[in-house]
N, C-alpha and C positions, 0 to 999 in steps of 0.2 A: 722329708725335709720341708717342714711347713714354711720355714722362713723364705724359701725360694718362691713360694706362691703368694707371698705378701708383696704388694706393690711397694716400691721404694718410697720412703717417707716423704720425699720432696714432691711427689706427685700423687700420693694416695689421697682418696677421698677422706675428708675429715668427718668426725661424728656429727658436725653441724650441717653437712651437705647431704642430708638424706634425699634420695631420689624418689620421685613420685612412684607410688604403688610398691616400693621396695619394702622388704621386711628384714629386720635385724635379728639374728639368732646366734647364740653361743653354744658350743659343744665342748665338754670337758671329758678327757680320758684319764682316769686315775689308774696308772699302770704300776707294775712292780718296780720299775726303774724311775719313771718320770710322771709328772702331772703335766698334761698338755691341754691347751685350750685354743680353739679357733673362734673368731667372731666373723660371721659372714653376712653379707647383704644379699638377700634372695630376690631375684627378678622373676616373679611368678609368670610373666608373659612368655618367657622363652620355653621352658623354665630353666633357670640356671642360678648359680650363686658365685659371688666373688669372696675370697677371704680378705678381709680388710684389716685384721689384726690377729696376732697370735702371741701366746705366752708358753714358755716351757721352763719347768724347774725340775732338776734331778734331785729327787727326794729319797730315793732308795727305800721305798715303803716295804720292799721285800726283804730287808735285813731284819729277820724275825729272831725272837728269843730261841736259842738252841734247845733249851729244855722243854719249853711249852709250845713252841711254834707260833706264839702270839706275835702280833705286830708290836714293836717296842714303843714305849711312850715317846722316845725321841723321834722315831720315824713318823708317828702319827702327828706330832707337833710340827714337823717339817712339812708334812702334806697339808695340814690345816692352814699353815701360813701361806703356802702356795695357792690353795684354793681361795683364801681371802683376797690375794692379789688378783686372781682371775675374776672374782665377783666385782671387784673395784673397776677392772677394765670393762667388764660387760655393762656396768652401770654408766660408765662414761659414754659408751656407744648406744645407750638406751635400748639394750636388747630386750625384746618382748618376752623371751624365755631363755633360761639357761638349762641345758640338758647335760647331766653328769652321769657317767657310767664308771663302775669299778670292775676290775678284771682279776687276773690270777691271784695276786698277793692277797687281796681283800677276801675273795671267795674261799680261799684255802685256810686262812688264819682262823683259829677258834674264836678270836675276839674281833673278827672282821665286821660283824653286824654292830658290835659295840662302837667301833670306829665310825660307822655310818651314822649311828644315832648321835654320836658326839658332834659330828659335822653339822647335822641338822640343828642341834641344840645351839651350837656356837654361831653358825653362819646362816641358818635358815635354808640351807641348800639340801634338797633331796637327791640322793644318789641311788641309781638303779644298779643293783648287783646282777650282772649278766653272766650267763653260763659261757663255757668255752665255745659251744656250738653257735650261740647267739653272737658272740664276738666275731667268729669266723663269718657269719652271715652278713654282719654290718661292714666288716672289712671288704667283703665282695662288693657290696653296694658302693662303697667308697671308690674302689678301683674302677668299677663300671662308670662312675661319673667322670673319670679322668683319663680313660684309655679305651680306644675303640677296639673291639675284639673281631669285628668283621665276620661274625658267626664261626670263628675258629676257636678250637678248644684251648684253654689256658689253665695251667696250674699256677696258683698264687701261693706264695709263702710269705708269712709275716712272723719274724722272730722277735719276740718281746723279751722282757726281763725274766718272766717266770714261765712262759709257755710259747709254743710255736703252733701257729695255725696253718693248715693246709686246705686249700680249696680247689675244686675243679669245676669249671663252667665255661660256657661259650657265649654268654650274654643273656641267656635265658635263666630260669631258676637253676641254682647250683646243683650239680650232680653229686657232689661230695663235700662235706664240711667236717673238719676235725680240729681238735685242740689237744696238744700233748704237753705234758709237764716237763718240757725241756726248754729252758730259756737262758739267755746269756748271763744274767745275774745269778740265777739258781745254780747253774753248772760251774760258774767261776767259784762260788762259795764252796761247793762240794768237792771239786776235783782239782782246782789250781792251788796247790800248796807250796809250790816252789817258784822262785824268780831268778832267771828265766825258768819256764816250765820244764820239768825233767822229762826224759823219754817215758818213764813209767807213768807219770801223770797224763802225759799227752796221749799215750796209747789207751789208758783207762777211759779218758774223756771220749775218744773216738768210739771205743767199744760200747760205752754206755749209750751214747747218742744213737748208734746203729741199732742197738737192741730196743730202745724205747720207740724208735720211729719205724721199726720193721712192720708192725701190724698196720698202722694207718697208711703207710706207703703202699703195701700190698693191696689194701682195700681200695685205695685211690686208683691204682693201676687196673683193678678189676672193673672199674667204671669206664675205662677207655676202650672203645670198640676197635676191632681189628682194622688196621689201615688208617686210623685217624692220626693226624699230625697234631702234636701238642707243643705249644709255646710255654715259656715259663716267665713269671712276673714276680718280682720281689718288692717288698714295701716295708716301711717303718724304719726306725732309727738304726738298728744294727746293720741291716742290709745296705741302707743308704750310706753308712759310714764305710763299709767295705768297698762300695762302689766309688765313694769319694776318694778313698786312698788309691784305688786303681786309676781314677781319673787324674789325680795329681801326678802319678807315676808315668802316665801315658799322654800327658798334655803339657810337656815341658814345664812342669812345676805349678801349673794353675789349672783348676778344673773348669768345665764348661759352666756357663751362667746357670743353667738348670740341669739337674741330673735326670729329669723325666725322659724316659726312652733310652737312657744310656745302657749299653750292653756290656756285661762282664762275662767273660768266658770261663769255663771250668778250669782250663789250663792256667789262666792268670790268677784265679782264686787259689788254686792249689799252691802256686808259687808264693802268693801273698801270705798264706797260712804258714808255709815253711819259713818265710822270713820273720813273721811275727813270733813264732815259737822260740826263735833264737835270741830274741831281744828281751831285756829286762823291762819292768814297768817304766822306769825313767827314760830308757831309750825309745820305747813306744810313744811316750809323750812328745818326743822331739820330732816325730814324723809329721811332715806337712799335712794339714787337714785332720789331725788327730787331737781331740780334746782329752783332758786329763781323766775325766769321769768315763769317757768311752774307752780309753786305753786300758782300764782295769778289766773290762769284760769283752773286748773285741775278739780275742782269740777263741773263746768259747763260741761266740756267735759265728765266727768263720768256720769252725768245725761243724756246727749244725748245718750251715748252708752247704758245705762241701759234701757231707754225708747224704743230704737230701738229693742234691744234683746227681751224685754218683749212683744212688739207688734208683733214681728215676731214669737214668741214662740221658740226662739233659746236658748239653755242651755249652749252653749259654743261658743267661738270665737278663731280662730287661727290667729297668727300674721304673716304678710308678710312684709319684709323690703324693698320692692320695690313699688313705687307708681308713682306720676306724673312725676318727673324728669326722671326716667327710661323710662316711657311711651313716653316722648318727644324723647328720643333716639330711641326707637323701631319704633315710627312713622316716624322718619327720615330715618331709615334703610328701612322701607317698601316703602317709597316714592322714595328712591334711588336705588331700585331693589336689595338690599342686602338680603331681605327676600322674597322669591317667594311664599311660602306657609305658611301662618300664623299658621294654625293648626298643621302642622308638626313641626314648630318652637316651638309651645307651648308644644306639646306632648313629647318632649325629653329634658325638662329642666335639669333634673338631669344628664343625660348622657352627654349632651352638656357642662354643667358646669364643669364636671369632666375633659373632654378633654380640655376645655379652660384653666383650672388651670394647667393641665399638660404642655400645650404649654407655658403658662406664665412662669413656672419654668424650661423650656427647657428640659423636659423629652423626651427621645427617644421614640416616640409613637409606632413605630414598635415593639420595645422590650416590652414596657408596655402592648401592646395589646396581644402579645404572652403569657406573664405571665398571663394576665387576662383570656385568652382562656383556658390555662391549669388549672387555679384555678377554673373556672366554670365547666370544665369537671370533675375534681376531686370531686367537690361539688356534681354534678348531679349523678355521678356513685357511690358515697358512701352514698347518701341520703337514709335513711331507714335501713341502716346497721350500719354504724359508727355514724351517726348523724340524727337528726330529724328536722333540720332547714328548713325554707320555702323560698319563693320567695323574701321576704324583705331582709333576711340575705344574700341571694345569690347576690342581687344587691349591698349590702354594701361590700361584698367580691370583686366583680368586680371593684368597685370604688377604693378600697384600693389597688388592684393589679395595676390599672392604675397609681396610684399616689405613689406607694411604694418607688420609687427612687427619688422623687422630692427634697429630702433633699440634693442631690448633688448640688443643686443650691447655697447652702450656703457653704458646705464643704464635701469632700469625707469622712473625718474622722467622725465617729459617725453619718453618714448621716441618719440612721434610726430614730435617735432622732430628727434631724432637720425635717425629713418628718412629724413627729407627730406635731411639731410646725407649720409648713407651712399649713398643712391640717386643723388644728384646727383654724387657724386665716386667712385662705385664702379666706373666703366668698363663700364657696360652696352653690349653690342655689338649692332650692327644697328639702333640707334635714332639718330635725329638729336638734336642738342642740345636742340631745342625739345620733342621727344617725351620726353626724359629729364626735362626741367623739368616737364612735365605729370604724368608718373608720380610724381615726387617730391612734387608738390603734392597729388595725390590721396591718397598715403600720409600726408602731413602732416596731412590733415583727416579721417582715418578715425575719430577719436574727438573728444570734446568738441564745441565750438561750430562754427558755420559759418565759412567764410573771412572775414577782415576786411581792408579796404583798407589798414590801417596795417601789416599784415604785409609785410615786405620781399619775400619770395618771391612772394606773391600780387600785390603792387603792380606788379611788373615784367611781368605778363602782359597781352596784348591783351584787348580786350572779349570776343571770341568765346572765347578760351582761359579767361578767368575764368568765363564762363557754363558751359563744359564742366566745370571743376573744381567749381563750385557744385553742378551737377546730379549728376555721377557720384560725387562724394565723399559726397553724401547717400545714393546707392544703396549705396556701400561701407560706410557706417556701419550700415545695416540688415543687410547681409551679415555683417558682423563680429558683430553682436548675435545672429544666428541660430546662431552656434557658441559661445555664451557659456560653456558648460561644457567645451568642447573635447573632447567625447567622441562627436562625430558623431551627436548626439541626433536631428537632423532629417534625414530621408531626401530629401525634395523639397519644393517649394513651388509654389503656383499663384496667379497674380494675375488678378483681374477688375476692370475699371475701369468705374465708372458715371459717364459724362461729365455727365449731367444733375445729379447730386448731388455731383459732384467728389469721389467716394469710391473709394479703392482698397482692394479686399478681398484680404487676403493669407491664404491657407489653407495650413497647415503639415501635412505628413505625418510623424509621428514614426517613427524607426527601430525603436523597441521598443513593442509593444502595452502600453497602459496608461500610457505616459509622457505627462503633460500638458504638458511643456515649459514649466513655469511660470517657470523661471529665464530661459529664452530670451525668453519673452513679457514678463517684467519688464524685461529689457534693452532689448527693442524699444520699450517704453513710454517708456524714458529716451532712446532714440536717435531716435525717429521725428519729433521736433520739426523738425529740419532738413529732412527730406523733405517734411513737410507744408507748411512755410513756403516752401520753394523752388518747389514745384509748385502750391501753392494748393489742396491736397486734404486730405481726412481719411483716415487709414490705420486700417483695421479688421482685426484679426488674429484668426484662428480656428484651431483644431486640427481636422483631418479628423474628421468625425463618427464614422467607423468606428473611429477610434483613441482618441477623446476619452473621458476618464474622468468628465467632467461637472464637474470642478473648473476654475474659471477658464475657462468655456466660450467666452468672447469677451472681447477686450480692445479697447476703442474708443480 
């Protein structure tokens, strides 16, 4: 779902706001069902990229002539019109290069190369006709750019209009790549002849998919070593649509802001497919979250996913919103020397995405990293005494500290509220929707008072999540106060907790000899109330005796 990665138009960078050293690139995927394009701004220093614009047109290029198998003149005309719009958009953004690839429908059609030549003649756009294996490889790169594997083995499935790609990898070079001629458009055209689908058609559809995928699935399973745990990731339009339908059904009528990281169980998928098979096309169109074009082909896509999950023994699948188009970008970056170590690139998706978003919204990274350093130090030194949170919550706190001031990009006034909005809608990669909500809430409460139940964003959290926001936002307030002058005045801190007296002693070591850190201590006096109230403690702040000037020697 590319749209979810595009920043809301009201806060997106405009084509005229090119950032220093950034590079603009466009990638087009000419598929069986749709023509997709993303325009990205590459930050070579991280390296990372933001999607700044996107275009999608459902052209049904795969609707070929039944007698000859050729792409029809009407389908080619629709695709060329869509590609012209894409090029116009890329020109607006001053893209230095437009990379276009064509997949299943074009490579299988007898006149596929004629279509490519016609595009070049009319539009001057060169199209790379890629094999199924190459398509799978680039899908893998796209997923690696948006999801951390943590060295664990993952099966990736991408269900397109004309083919299904299966990939096995753990963040290194892929162990297995395959592309099979089973796609949502192809199977709908061949097997769905009744509305609602008859039992006969439904059973034939299942049997055909099972037979077509039997060899690639067995080959994939042979690449899994005994005892290895395998996770499953799904990407691209068909799977995202199935997941969106499940999200609507299981989130009181509205899906989460981003489907990245959303988990669909096999049991719920089976129930969804049983529901869809009983509905006519018109009734499917009425389902919340279902587009008319997707309603035509969704059942065939659901059957493909169900058969793969059952054959692999997978009970759940996680969504990733990056795929072929993003893989085209990563491949270009690799080929142009912007990514030297693919494993390092993949292994820091979350951290790199947070830093990239901070740069996008012009956060002062030196100050943000100072606040993050103090937040993590406070977290570590109070873990087991004031709180019991673990490594996952620690990382969310770090990310919130990095991004807490991003709201200044919109306005200084109420910038903490703007920070919530930007984080919530900024397209953080590698995090689930629930984690992004927690990060946004932590940043929202880095200043002023404690969270309140009347606040809509806080209201929607569960009990445990509210407790986490209450406690960690209190730590973040203190961390931000410790860099009040934003000159890195404090080098380090040390916490000592007296359980009997419920007193937390915070000793500060100044960076410069003779600095009494009076402004930071004044800010702490102002910010400490939430921490004291939340944990039922008294905070005592001191400056390291070896550095203290004697002025304001203690603040209680």
